[in-house]
All heavy atoms as atom14 arrays in JSON, in Angstrom:
{
  "sequence": "MGKYFLLWAELFKFILFIVFIALTLQVFYKNRTWCTTLCPMGKIYKGIIKHKI",
  "atom14_mask": [
    [1, 1, 1, 1, 1, 1, 1, 1, 0, 0, 0, 0, 0, 0],
    [1, 1, 1, 1, 0, 0, 0, 0, 0, 0, 0, 0, 0, 0],
    [1, 1, 1, 1, 1, 1, 1, 1, 1, 0, 0, 0, 0, 0],
    [1, 1, 1, 1, 1, 1, 1, 1, 1, 1, 1, 1, 0, 0],
    [1, 1, 1, 1, 1, 1, 1, 1, 1, 1, 1, 0, 0, 0],
    [1, 1, 1, 1, 1, 1, 1, 1, 0, 0, 0, 0, 0, 0],
    [1, 1, 1, 1, 1, 1, 1, 1, 0, 0, 0, 0, 0, 0],
    [1, 1, 1, 1, 1, 1, 1, 1, 1, 1, 1, 1, 1, 1],
    [1, 1, 1, 1, 1, 0, 0, 0, 0, 0, 0, 0, 0, 0],
    [1, 1, 1, 1, 1, 1, 1, 1, 1, 0, 0, 0, 0, 0],
    [1, 1, 1, 1, 1, 1, 1, 1, 0, 0, 0, 0, 0, 0],
    [1, 1, 1, 1, 1, 1, 1, 1, 1, 1, 1, 0, 0, 0],
    [1, 1, 1, 1, 1, 1, 1, 1, 1, 0, 0, 0, 0, 0],
    [1, 1, 1, 1, 1, 1, 1, 1, 1, 1, 1, 0, 0, 0],
    [1, 1, 1, 1, 1, 1, 1, 1, 0, 0, 0, 0, 0, 0],
    [1, 1, 1, 1, 1, 1, 1, 1, 0, 0, 0, 0, 0, 0],
    [1, 1, 1, 1, 1, 1, 1, 1, 1, 1, 1, 0, 0, 0],
    [1, 1, 1, 1, 1, 1, 1, 1, 0, 0, 0, 0, 0, 0],
    [1, 1, 1, 1, 1, 1, 1, 0, 0, 0, 0, 0, 0, 0],
    [1, 1, 1, 1, 1, 1, 1, 1, 1, 1, 1, 0, 0, 0],
    [1, 1, 1, 1, 1, 1, 1, 1, 0, 0, 0, 0, 0, 0],
    [1, 1, 1, 1, 1, 0, 0, 0, 0, 0, 0, 0, 0, 0],
    [1, 1, 1, 1, 1, 1, 1, 1, 0, 0, 0, 0, 0, 0],
    [1, 1, 1, 1, 1, 1, 1, 0, 0, 0, 0, 0, 0, 0],
    [1, 1, 1, 1, 1, 1, 1, 1, 0, 0, 0, 0, 0, 0],
    [1, 1, 1, 1, 1, 1, 1, 1, 1, 0, 0, 0, 0, 0],
    [1, 1, 1, 1, 1, 1, 1, 0, 0, 0, 0, 0, 0, 0],
    [1, 1, 1, 1, 1, 1, 1, 1, 1, 1, 1, 0, 0, 0],
    [1, 1, 1, 1, 1, 1, 1, 1, 1, 1, 1, 1, 0, 0],
    [1, 1, 1, 1, 1, 1, 1, 1, 1, 0, 0, 0, 0, 0],
    [1, 1, 1, 1, 1, 1, 1, 1, 0, 0, 0, 0, 0, 0],
    [1, 1, 1, 1, 1, 1, 1, 1, 1, 1, 1, 0, 0, 0],
    [1, 1, 1, 1, 1, 1, 1, 0, 0, 0, 0, 0, 0, 0],
    [1, 1, 1, 1, 1, 1, 1, 1, 1, 1, 1, 1, 1, 1],
    [1, 1, 1, 1, 1, 1, 0, 0, 0, 0, 0, 0, 0, 0],
    [1, 1, 1, 1, 1, 1, 1, 0, 0, 0, 0, 0, 0, 0],
    [1, 1, 1, 1, 1, 1, 1, 0, 0, 0, 0, 0, 0, 0],
    [1, 1, 1, 1, 1, 1, 1, 1, 0, 0, 0, 0, 0, 0],
    [1, 1, 1, 1, 1, 1, 0, 0, 0, 0, 0, 0, 0, 0],
    [1, 1, 1, 1, 1, 1, 1, 0, 0, 0, 0, 0, 0, 0],
    [1, 1, 1, 1, 1, 1, 1, 1, 0, 0, 0, 0, 0, 0],
    [1, 1, 1, 1, 0, 0, 0, 0, 0, 0, 0, 0, 0, 0],
    [1, 1, 1, 1, 1, 1, 1, 1, 1, 0, 0, 0, 0, 0],
    [1, 1, 1, 1, 1, 1, 1, 1, 0, 0, 0, 0, 0, 0],
    [1, 1, 1, 1, 1, 1, 1, 1, 1, 1, 1, 1, 0, 0],
    [1, 1, 1, 1, 1, 1, 1, 1, 1, 0, 0, 0, 0, 0],
    [1, 1, 1, 1, 0, 0, 0, 0, 0, 0, 0, 0, 0, 0],
    [1, 1, 1, 1, 1, 1, 1, 1, 0, 0, 0, 0, 0, 0],
    [1, 1, 1, 1, 1, 1, 1, 1, 0, 0, 0, 0, 0, 0],
    [1, 1, 1, 1, 1, 1, 1, 1, 1, 0, 0, 0, 0, 0],
    [1, 1, 1, 1, 1, 1, 1, 1, 1, 1, 0, 0, 0, 0],
    [1, 1, 1, 1, 1, 1, 1, 1, 1, 0, 0, 0, 0, 0],
    [1, 1, 1, 1, 1, 1, 1, 1, 0, 0, 0, 0, 0, 0]
  ],
  "atom14_positions": [
    [[184.88, -48.71, -47.18], [185.98, -49.57, -47.61], [186.22, -50.68, -46.58], [186.51, -51.8, -46.95], [187.23, -48.7, -47.81], [188.41, -49.46, -48.3], [188.22, -49.77, -50.04], [189.73, -50.53, -50.41], [0.0, 0.0, 0.0], [0.0, 0.0, 0.0], [0.0, 0.0, 0.0], [0.0, 0.0, 0.0], [0.0, 0.0, 0.0], [0.0, 0.0, 0.0]],
    [[186.11, -50.36, -45.31], [186.39, -51.31, -44.25], [185.38, -52.45, -44.21], [185.72, -53.58, -43.89], [0.0, 0.0, 0.0], [0.0, 0.0, 0.0], [0.0, 0.0, 0.0], [0.0, 0.0, 0.0], [0.0, 0.0, 0.0], [0.0, 0.0, 0.0], [0.0, 0.0, 0.0], [0.0, 0.0, 0.0], [0.0, 0.0, 0.0], [0.0, 0.0, 0.0]],
    [[184.1, -52.15, -44.54], [183.1, -53.21, -44.48], [183.3, -54.24, -45.59], [182.97, -55.4, -45.41], [181.69, -52.64, -44.5], [181.32, -51.89, -45.74], [179.92, -51.33, -45.63], [179.61, -50.49, -46.85], [178.28, -49.91, -46.76], [0.0, 0.0, 0.0], [0.0, 0.0, 0.0], [0.0, 0.0, 0.0], [0.0, 0.0, 0.0], [0.0, 0.0, 0.0]],
    [[183.85, -53.81, -46.72], [184.13, -54.77, -47.8], [185.26, -55.71, -47.41], [185.23, -56.9, -47.7], [184.47, -54.05, -49.11], [183.3, -53.3, -49.67], [183.32, -51.92, -49.75], [182.16, -53.96, -50.09], [182.25, -51.21, -50.25], [181.08, -53.27, -50.59], [181.13, -51.9, -50.67], [180.06, -51.23, -51.16], [0.0, 0.0, 0.0], [0.0, 0.0, 0.0]],
    [[186.26, -55.17, -46.72], [187.36, -56.0, -46.24], [186.85, -57.03, -45.24], [187.23, -58.2, -45.29], [188.46, -55.14, -45.6], [189.56, -55.96, -45.02], [190.5, -56.54, -45.85], [189.64, -56.17, -43.65], [191.52, -57.32, -45.32], [190.65, -56.94, -43.11], [191.59, -57.51, -43.95], [0.0, 0.0, 0.0], [0.0, 0.0, 0.0], [0.0, 0.0, 0.0]],
    [[185.97, -56.61, -44.33], [185.4, -57.54, -43.35], [184.56, -58.61, -44.04], [184.58, -59.78, -43.64], [184.55, -56.78, -42.33], [185.32, -55.88, -41.38], [184.37, -55.11, -40.48], [186.29, -56.69, -40.55], [0.0, 0.0, 0.0], [0.0, 0.0, 0.0], [0.0, 0.0, 0.0], [0.0, 0.0, 0.0], [0.0, 0.0, 0.0], [0.0, 0.0, 0.0]],
    [[183.83, -58.24, -45.07], [183.04, -59.21, -45.83], [183.95, -60.26, -46.47], [183.69, -61.46, -46.37], [182.21, -58.5, -46.9], [181.39, -59.41, -47.8], [180.28, -60.09, -47.01], [180.82, -58.62, -48.96], [0.0, 0.0, 0.0], [0.0, 0.0, 0.0], [0.0, 0.0, 0.0], [0.0, 0.0, 0.0], [0.0, 0.0, 0.0], [0.0, 0.0, 0.0]],
    [[185.01, -59.82, -47.13], [185.94, -60.75, -47.76], [186.67, -61.6, -46.73], [186.94, -62.78, -46.97], [186.94, -60.01, -48.65], [186.32, -59.58, -49.94], [185.96, -58.33, -50.3], [185.94, -60.43, -51.03], [185.38, -58.34, -51.53], [185.36, -59.61, -52.02], [186.03, -61.79, -51.28], [184.87, -60.11, -53.22], [185.54, -62.3, -52.47], [184.97, -61.47, -53.43]],
    [[186.99, -61.02, -45.58], [187.66, -61.77, -44.52], [186.75, -62.88, -44.0], [187.19, -64.01, -43.79], [188.07, -60.84, -43.39], [0.0, 0.0, 0.0], [0.0, 0.0, 0.0], [0.0, 0.0, 0.0], [0.0, 0.0, 0.0], [0.0, 0.0, 0.0], [0.0, 0.0, 0.0], [0.0, 0.0, 0.0], [0.0, 0.0, 0.0], [0.0, 0.0, 0.0]],
    [[185.47, -62.58, -43.82], [184.51, -63.59, -43.37], [184.33, -64.68, -44.42], [184.24, -65.87, -44.11], [183.16, -62.96, -43.03], [183.2, -62.12, -41.78], [183.54, -62.93, -40.55], [183.04, -64.06, -40.39], [184.32, -62.42, -39.73], [0.0, 0.0, 0.0], [0.0, 0.0, 0.0], [0.0, 0.0, 0.0], [0.0, 0.0, 0.0], [0.0, 0.0, 0.0]],
    [[184.26, -64.3, -45.68], [184.13, -65.27, -46.76], [185.36, -66.18, -46.81], [185.23, -67.4, -46.97], [183.96, -64.55, -48.1], [183.76, -65.44, -49.32], [182.49, -66.26, -49.19], [183.74, -64.61, -50.58], [0.0, 0.0, 0.0], [0.0, 0.0, 0.0], [0.0, 0.0, 0.0], [0.0, 0.0, 0.0], [0.0, 0.0, 0.0], [0.0, 0.0, 0.0]],
    [[186.52, -65.61, -46.65], [187.76, -66.39, -46.65], [187.78, -67.37, -45.49], [188.15, -68.54, -45.65], [188.97, -65.45, -46.6], [190.28, -66.17, -46.69], [190.68, -66.74, -47.88], [191.11, -66.27, -45.59], [191.89, -67.4, -47.98], [192.3, -66.93, -45.67], [192.71, -67.5, -46.87], [0.0, 0.0, 0.0], [0.0, 0.0, 0.0], [0.0, 0.0, 0.0]],
    [[187.36, -66.94, -44.31], [187.3, -67.84, -43.15], [186.31, -68.97, -43.39], [186.59, -70.12, -43.02], [186.92, -67.06, -41.89], [188.03, -66.22, -41.34], [187.76, -65.73, -39.93], [186.61, -64.77, -39.87], [186.45, -64.15, -38.55], [0.0, 0.0, 0.0], [0.0, 0.0, 0.0], [0.0, 0.0, 0.0], [0.0, 0.0, 0.0], [0.0, 0.0, 0.0]],
    [[185.2, -68.67, -44.02], [184.2, -69.69, -44.32], [184.76, -70.73, -45.3], [184.59, -71.94, -45.11], [182.94, -69.05, -44.89], [181.88, -70.03, -45.25], [181.18, -70.72, -44.26], [181.57, -70.28, -46.58], [180.19, -71.63, -44.6], [180.59, -71.18, -46.92], [179.9, -71.87, -45.92], [0.0, 0.0, 0.0], [0.0, 0.0, 0.0], [0.0, 0.0, 0.0]],
    [[185.46, -70.27, -46.32], [186.05, -71.19, -47.3], [187.11, -72.06, -46.63], [187.17, -73.27, -46.89], [186.64, -70.39, -48.49], [185.5, -69.79, -49.3], [187.52, -71.27, -49.36], [185.95, -68.81, -50.36], [0.0, 0.0, 0.0], [0.0, 0.0, 0.0], [0.0, 0.0, 0.0], [0.0, 0.0, 0.0], [0.0, 0.0, 0.0], [0.0, 0.0, 0.0]],
    [[187.93, -71.48, -45.78], [188.93, -72.28, -45.06], [188.28, -73.33, -44.17], [188.75, -74.46, -44.08], [189.84, -71.39, -44.23], [190.89, -70.6, -44.97], [191.69, -69.73, -44.0], [191.82, -71.52, -45.73], [0.0, 0.0, 0.0], [0.0, 0.0, 0.0], [0.0, 0.0, 0.0], [0.0, 0.0, 0.0], [0.0, 0.0, 0.0], [0.0, 0.0, 0.0]],
    [[187.17, -72.97, -43.54], [186.44, -73.91, -42.7], [185.9, -75.07, -43.53], [186.02, -76.24, -43.14], [185.3, -73.19, -41.97], [184.44, -74.09, -41.15], [184.93, -74.62, -39.97], [183.16, -74.4, -41.56], [184.14, -75.47, -39.2], [182.37, -75.23, -40.81], [182.85, -75.77, -39.62], [0.0, 0.0, 0.0], [0.0, 0.0, 0.0], [0.0, 0.0, 0.0]],
    [[185.33, -74.79, -44.68], [184.79, -75.83, -45.56], [185.9, -76.76, -46.04], [185.75, -77.98, -46.06], [184.05, -75.21, -46.76], [182.82, -74.45, -46.28], [183.68, -76.26, -47.79], [181.75, -75.31, -45.67], [0.0, 0.0, 0.0], [0.0, 0.0, 0.0], [0.0, 0.0, 0.0], [0.0, 0.0, 0.0], [0.0, 0.0, 0.0], [0.0, 0.0, 0.0]],
    [[187.04, -76.2, -46.4], [188.18, -77.01, -46.85], [188.67, -77.89, -45.7], [188.96, -79.08, -45.9], [189.31, -76.11, -47.39], [190.6, -76.9, -47.57], [188.89, -75.47, -48.69], [0.0, 0.0, 0.0], [0.0, 0.0, 0.0], [0.0, 0.0, 0.0], [0.0, 0.0, 0.0], [0.0, 0.0, 0.0], [0.0, 0.0, 0.0], [0.0, 0.0, 0.0]],
    [[188.75, -77.34, -44.49], [189.17, -78.12, -43.34], [188.21, -79.29, -43.09], [188.64, -80.42, -42.86], [189.25, -77.22, -42.1], [189.54, -77.96, -40.84], [190.81, -78.45, -40.59], [188.53, -78.21, -39.92], [191.08, -79.15, -39.42], [188.79, -78.91, -38.76], [190.07, -79.38, -38.52], [0.0, 0.0, 0.0], [0.0, 0.0, 0.0], [0.0, 0.0, 0.0]],
    [[186.92, -79.04, -43.13], [185.93, -80.1, -42.93], [186.06, -81.16, -44.02], [186.04, -82.36, -43.73], [184.51, -79.51, -42.92], [184.33, -78.61, -41.71], [183.45, -80.6, -42.94], [184.41, -79.32, -40.38], [0.0, 0.0, 0.0], [0.0, 0.0, 0.0], [0.0, 0.0, 0.0], [0.0, 0.0, 0.0], [0.0, 0.0, 0.0], [0.0, 0.0, 0.0]],
    [[186.22, -80.75, -45.26], [186.34, -81.7, -46.36], [187.58, -82.58, -46.2], [187.52, -83.8, -46.39], [186.39, -80.96, -47.7], [0.0, 0.0, 0.0], [0.0, 0.0, 0.0], [0.0, 0.0, 0.0], [0.0, 0.0, 0.0], [0.0, 0.0, 0.0], [0.0, 0.0, 0.0], [0.0, 0.0, 0.0], [0.0, 0.0, 0.0], [0.0, 0.0, 0.0]],
    [[188.7, -81.98, -45.84], [189.93, -82.76, -45.67], [189.83, -83.7, -44.47], [190.3, -84.84, -44.53], [191.13, -81.83, -45.52], [191.53, -81.07, -46.78], [192.64, -80.09, -46.47], [191.94, -82.02, -47.88], [0.0, 0.0, 0.0], [0.0, 0.0, 0.0], [0.0, 0.0, 0.0], [0.0, 0.0, 0.0], [0.0, 0.0, 0.0], [0.0, 0.0, 0.0]],
    [[189.22, -83.23, -43.4], [189.06, -84.07, -42.22], [188.18, -85.28, -42.54], [188.49, -86.41, -42.17], [188.44, -83.26, -41.07], [189.29, -82.14, -40.81], [188.32, -84.1, -39.82], [0.0, 0.0, 0.0], [0.0, 0.0, 0.0], [0.0, 0.0, 0.0], [0.0, 0.0, 0.0], [0.0, 0.0, 0.0], [0.0, 0.0, 0.0], [0.0, 0.0, 0.0]],
    [[187.07, -85.05, -43.23], [186.2, -86.16, -43.61], [186.92, -87.13, -44.54], [186.72, -88.34, -44.44], [184.93, -85.62, -44.29], [183.92, -84.98, -43.36], [182.8, -84.35, -44.18], [183.36, -85.98, -42.38], [0.0, 0.0, 0.0], [0.0, 0.0, 0.0], [0.0, 0.0, 0.0], [0.0, 0.0, 0.0], [0.0, 0.0, 0.0], [0.0, 0.0, 0.0]],
    [[187.73, -86.6, -45.43], [188.46, -87.46, -46.35], [189.43, -88.36, -45.62], [189.56, -89.53, -45.95], [189.2, -86.61, -47.37], [189.97, -87.42, -48.39], [190.54, -86.56, -49.48], [189.95, -85.58, -49.88], [191.71, -86.92, -49.96], [0.0, 0.0, 0.0], [0.0, 0.0, 0.0], [0.0, 0.0, 0.0], [0.0, 0.0, 0.0], [0.0, 0.0, 0.0]],
    [[190.08, -87.85, -44.61], [191.06, -88.64, -43.87], [190.38, -89.71, -43.02], [190.82, -90.87, -42.99], [191.94, -87.72, -42.99], [192.76, -88.52, -42.01], [192.84, -86.86, -43.86], [0.0, 0.0, 0.0], [0.0, 0.0, 0.0], [0.0, 0.0, 0.0], [0.0, 0.0, 0.0], [0.0, 0.0, 0.0], [0.0, 0.0, 0.0], [0.0, 0.0, 0.0]],
    [[189.31, -89.35, -42.35], [188.7, -90.26, -41.39], [187.54, -91.09, -41.94], [187.2, -92.13, -41.39], [188.21, -89.5, -40.16], [189.33, -88.93, -39.35], [189.54, -87.56, -39.32], [190.19, -89.76, -38.66], [190.57, -87.03, -38.58], [191.23, -89.24, -37.92], [191.42, -87.87, -37.88], [0.0, 0.0, 0.0], [0.0, 0.0, 0.0], [0.0, 0.0, 0.0]],
    [[186.9, -90.64, -42.99], [185.71, -91.34, -43.47], [186.02, -92.16, -44.72], [186.08, -93.36, -44.68], [184.59, -90.33, -43.72], [183.29, -90.94, -44.13], [182.64, -91.87, -43.33], [182.7, -90.59, -45.34], [181.45, -92.43, -43.72], [181.51, -91.15, -45.73], [180.88, -92.06, -44.91], [179.7, -92.61, -45.31], [0.0, 0.0, 0.0], [0.0, 0.0, 0.0]],
    [[186.19, -91.5, -45.84], [186.56, -92.18, -47.08], [187.13, -91.16, -48.05], [186.94, -89.97, -47.89], [185.37, -92.91, -47.7], [184.28, -92.02, -48.21], [183.17, -92.85, -48.86], [182.11, -91.93, -49.39], [181.06, -92.62, -50.08], [0.0, 0.0, 0.0], [0.0, 0.0, 0.0], [0.0, 0.0, 0.0], [0.0, 0.0, 0.0], [0.0, 0.0, 0.0]],
    [[187.78, -91.64, -49.06], [188.4, -90.77, -50.05], [187.32, -90.07, -50.87], [186.3, -90.64, -51.19], [189.31, -91.6, -50.96], [190.29, -90.73, -51.7], [190.46, -89.56, -51.39], [190.95, -91.3, -52.68], [0.0, 0.0, 0.0], [0.0, 0.0, 0.0], [0.0, 0.0, 0.0], [0.0, 0.0, 0.0], [0.0, 0.0, 0.0], [0.0, 0.0, 0.0]],
    [[187.57, -88.82, -51.21], [186.68, -87.99, -52.03], [185.31, -87.79, -51.39], [184.29, -87.75, -52.07], [186.54, -88.58, -53.42], [187.84, -88.58, -54.2], [187.66, -89.14, -55.57], [186.57, -88.46, -56.24], [186.68, -87.73, -57.33], [187.85, -87.6, -57.88], [185.65, -87.14, -57.87], [0.0, 0.0, 0.0], [0.0, 0.0, 0.0], [0.0, 0.0, 0.0]],
    [[185.27, -87.64, -50.08], [184.02, -87.42, -49.37], [183.34, -86.15, -49.86], [182.13, -86.12, -50.05], [184.26, -87.32, -47.86], [184.88, -88.53, -47.44], [182.99, -87.13, -47.11], [0.0, 0.0, 0.0], [0.0, 0.0, 0.0], [0.0, 0.0, 0.0], [0.0, 0.0, 0.0], [0.0, 0.0, 0.0], [0.0, 0.0, 0.0], [0.0, 0.0, 0.0]],
    [[184.11, -85.11, -50.06], [183.53, -83.85, -50.51], [182.84, -84.04, -51.85], [181.7, -83.61, -52.04], [184.6, -82.77, -50.62], [184.09, -81.52, -51.26], [184.3, -81.12, -52.53], [183.25, -80.54, -50.66], [183.66, -79.93, -52.78], [183.01, -79.55, -51.64], [182.69, -80.38, -49.4], [182.22, -78.44, -51.39], [181.91, -79.27, -49.16], [181.69, -78.31, -50.15]],
    [[183.5, -84.72, -52.77], [182.96, -84.87, -54.12], [181.73, -85.76, -54.17], [180.83, -85.54, -54.98], [184.03, -85.43, -55.06], [185.46, -84.36, -55.23], [0.0, 0.0, 0.0], [0.0, 0.0, 0.0], [0.0, 0.0, 0.0], [0.0, 0.0, 0.0], [0.0, 0.0, 0.0], [0.0, 0.0, 0.0], [0.0, 0.0, 0.0], [0.0, 0.0, 0.0]],
    [[181.68, -86.78, -53.34], [180.59, -87.75, -53.45], [179.41, -87.46, -52.54], [178.31, -87.91, -52.84], [181.11, -89.16, -53.14], [181.69, -89.17, -51.83], [182.14, -89.61, -54.15], [0.0, 0.0, 0.0], [0.0, 0.0, 0.0], [0.0, 0.0, 0.0], [0.0, 0.0, 0.0], [0.0, 0.0, 0.0], [0.0, 0.0, 0.0], [0.0, 0.0, 0.0]],
    [[179.61, -86.73, -51.45], [178.49, -86.55, -50.53], [178.14, -85.09, -50.25], [176.97, -84.8, -50.0], [178.79, -87.22, -49.17], [179.98, -86.66, -48.63], [178.94, -88.71, -49.32], [0.0, 0.0, 0.0], [0.0, 0.0, 0.0], [0.0, 0.0, 0.0], [0.0, 0.0, 0.0], [0.0, 0.0, 0.0], [0.0, 0.0, 0.0], [0.0, 0.0, 0.0]],
    [[179.07, -84.17, -50.29], [178.78, -82.81, -49.88], [178.64, -81.83, -51.04], [177.85, -80.9, -50.96], [179.88, -82.3, -48.93], [180.04, -83.11, -47.65], [181.23, -82.61, -46.87], [178.79, -83.02, -46.81], [0.0, 0.0, 0.0], [0.0, 0.0, 0.0], [0.0, 0.0, 0.0], [0.0, 0.0, 0.0], [0.0, 0.0, 0.0], [0.0, 0.0, 0.0]],
    [[179.37, -82.03, -52.09], [179.36, -81.1, -53.21], [178.05, -81.23, -53.99], [177.66, -82.33, -54.38], [180.54, -81.4, -54.13], [180.57, -80.38, -55.61], [0.0, 0.0, 0.0], [0.0, 0.0, 0.0], [0.0, 0.0, 0.0], [0.0, 0.0, 0.0], [0.0, 0.0, 0.0], [0.0, 0.0, 0.0], [0.0, 0.0, 0.0], [0.0, 0.0, 0.0]],
    [[177.37, -80.13, -54.26], [176.11, -80.21, -55.01], [176.28, -80.79, -56.41], [175.45, -81.57, -56.86], [175.64, -78.76, -55.08], [176.37, -78.04, -54.02], [177.64, -78.78, -53.79], [0.0, 0.0, 0.0], [0.0, 0.0, 0.0], [0.0, 0.0, 0.0], [0.0, 0.0, 0.0], [0.0, 0.0, 0.0], [0.0, 0.0, 0.0], [0.0, 0.0, 0.0]],
    [[177.35, -80.44, -57.09], [177.57, -80.98, -58.43], [177.85, -82.47, -58.38], [177.44, -83.22, -59.26], [178.72, -80.25, -59.13], [178.39, -78.83, -59.5], [176.94, -78.68, -60.56], [177.48, -79.51, -62.02], [0.0, 0.0, 0.0], [0.0, 0.0, 0.0], [0.0, 0.0, 0.0], [0.0, 0.0, 0.0], [0.0, 0.0, 0.0], [0.0, 0.0, 0.0]],
    [[178.56, -82.93, -57.36], [178.8, -84.36, -57.21], [177.52, -85.13, -57.03], [177.34, -86.22, -57.58], [0.0, 0.0, 0.0], [0.0, 0.0, 0.0], [0.0, 0.0, 0.0], [0.0, 0.0, 0.0], [0.0, 0.0, 0.0], [0.0, 0.0, 0.0], [0.0, 0.0, 0.0], [0.0, 0.0, 0.0], [0.0, 0.0, 0.0], [0.0, 0.0, 0.0]],
    [[176.59, -84.57, -56.26], [175.29, -85.21, -56.07], [174.53, -85.29, -57.38], [173.91, -86.31, -57.69], [174.45, -84.43, -55.05], [174.88, -84.61, -53.65], [174.46, -85.97, -53.2], [174.32, -85.98, -51.7], [174.08, -87.29, -51.19], [0.0, 0.0, 0.0], [0.0, 0.0, 0.0], [0.0, 0.0, 0.0], [0.0, 0.0, 0.0], [0.0, 0.0, 0.0]],
    [[174.55, -84.24, -58.15], [173.85, -84.22, -59.44], [174.45, -85.25, -60.38], [173.73, -86.04, -61.01], [173.89, -82.81, -60.06], [173.05, -81.86, -59.21], [173.41, -82.83, -61.49], [173.2, -80.41, -59.57], [0.0, 0.0, 0.0], [0.0, 0.0, 0.0], [0.0, 0.0, 0.0], [0.0, 0.0, 0.0], [0.0, 0.0, 0.0], [0.0, 0.0, 0.0]],
    [[175.77, -85.28, -60.5], [176.43, -86.25, -61.37], [176.15, -87.68, -60.93], [175.94, -88.57, -61.74], [177.93, -86.01, -61.43], [178.32, -84.75, -62.14], [179.44, -84.03, -61.76], [177.58, -84.26, -63.21], [179.81, -82.87, -62.41], [177.93, -83.1, -63.86], [179.05, -82.41, -63.45], [179.41, -81.26, -64.1], [0.0, 0.0, 0.0], [0.0, 0.0, 0.0]],
    [[176.16, -87.9, -59.62], [175.89, -89.24, -59.09], [174.48, -89.68, -59.47], [174.25, -90.82, -59.85], [176.08, -89.22, -57.57], [176.23, -90.55, -56.95], [176.55, -90.36, -55.46], [176.87, -91.64, -54.78], [177.18, -91.46, -53.37], [0.0, 0.0, 0.0], [0.0, 0.0, 0.0], [0.0, 0.0, 0.0], [0.0, 0.0, 0.0], [0.0, 0.0, 0.0]],
    [[173.52, -88.76, -59.36], [172.14, -89.07, -59.74], [172.01, -89.34, -61.23], [171.26, -90.26, -61.63], [0.0, 0.0, 0.0], [0.0, 0.0, 0.0], [0.0, 0.0, 0.0], [0.0, 0.0, 0.0], [0.0, 0.0, 0.0], [0.0, 0.0, 0.0], [0.0, 0.0, 0.0], [0.0, 0.0, 0.0], [0.0, 0.0, 0.0], [0.0, 0.0, 0.0]],
    [[172.7, -88.58, -62.06], [172.64, -88.78, -63.5], [173.21, -90.14, -63.86], [172.65, -90.87, -64.68], [173.37, -87.64, -64.24], [172.59, -86.34, -64.09], [173.58, -87.99, -65.71], [173.34, -85.12, -64.6], [0.0, 0.0, 0.0], [0.0, 0.0, 0.0], [0.0, 0.0, 0.0], [0.0, 0.0, 0.0], [0.0, 0.0, 0.0], [0.0, 0.0, 0.0]],
    [[174.34, -90.49, -63.25], [174.98, -91.77, -63.55], [174.08, -92.94, -63.15], [173.95, -93.91, -63.88], [176.35, -91.85, -62.85], [177.33, -90.89, -63.53], [176.9, -93.27, -62.88], [178.65, -90.75, -62.81], [0.0, 0.0, 0.0], [0.0, 0.0, 0.0], [0.0, 0.0, 0.0], [0.0, 0.0, 0.0], [0.0, 0.0, 0.0], [0.0, 0.0, 0.0]],
    [[173.4, -92.84, -62.01], [172.52, -93.91, -61.56], [171.35, -94.11, -62.52], [170.92, -95.22, -62.78], [171.98, -93.63, -60.16], [172.95, -93.91, -59.07], [172.32, -93.7, -57.71], [173.31, -93.99, -56.62], [172.75, -93.79, -55.28], [0.0, 0.0, 0.0], [0.0, 0.0, 0.0], [0.0, 0.0, 0.0], [0.0, 0.0, 0.0], [0.0, 0.0, 0.0]],
    [[170.84, -93.02, -63.08], [169.7, -93.12, -63.98], [170.08, -93.61, -65.38], [169.27, -94.17, -66.08], [168.96, -91.8, -64.08], [168.22, -91.43, -62.83], [167.25, -92.24, -62.27], [168.33, -90.37, -62.01], [166.79, -91.68, -61.18], [167.44, -90.54, -60.98], [0.0, 0.0, 0.0], [0.0, 0.0, 0.0], [0.0, 0.0, 0.0], [0.0, 0.0, 0.0]],
    [[171.32, -93.37, -65.79], [171.77, -93.81, -67.11], [172.09, -95.29, -67.16], [172.0, -95.9, -68.2], [172.99, -93.01, -67.55], [172.65, -91.63, -68.05], [173.84, -91.0, -68.71], [173.43, -89.73, -69.38], [174.48, -89.17, -70.18], [0.0, 0.0, 0.0], [0.0, 0.0, 0.0], [0.0, 0.0, 0.0], [0.0, 0.0, 0.0], [0.0, 0.0, 0.0]],
    [[172.47, -95.85, -66.03], [172.87, -97.27, -66.02], [171.69, -98.16, -65.93], [170.66, -98.11, -65.63], [173.86, -97.55, -64.87], [175.15, -96.82, -65.15], [174.09, -99.03, -64.69], [176.2, -96.96, -64.09], [0.0, 0.0, 0.0], [0.0, 0.0, 0.0], [0.0, 0.0, 0.0], [0.0, 0.0, 0.0], [0.0, 0.0, 0.0], [0.0, 0.0, 0.0]]
  ]
}
């Protein structure tokens, strides 16, 4: 039981770290940095839009 709690705790810390990085980049770099440069789905959508135009 304890190892599952540690696994979820590590996952939660990782998610908080990713959110912190995304918000920091958004403040200092440009708006929606996570969506346009880091998120895999954002990259896919960006590529689809470039090919359709």
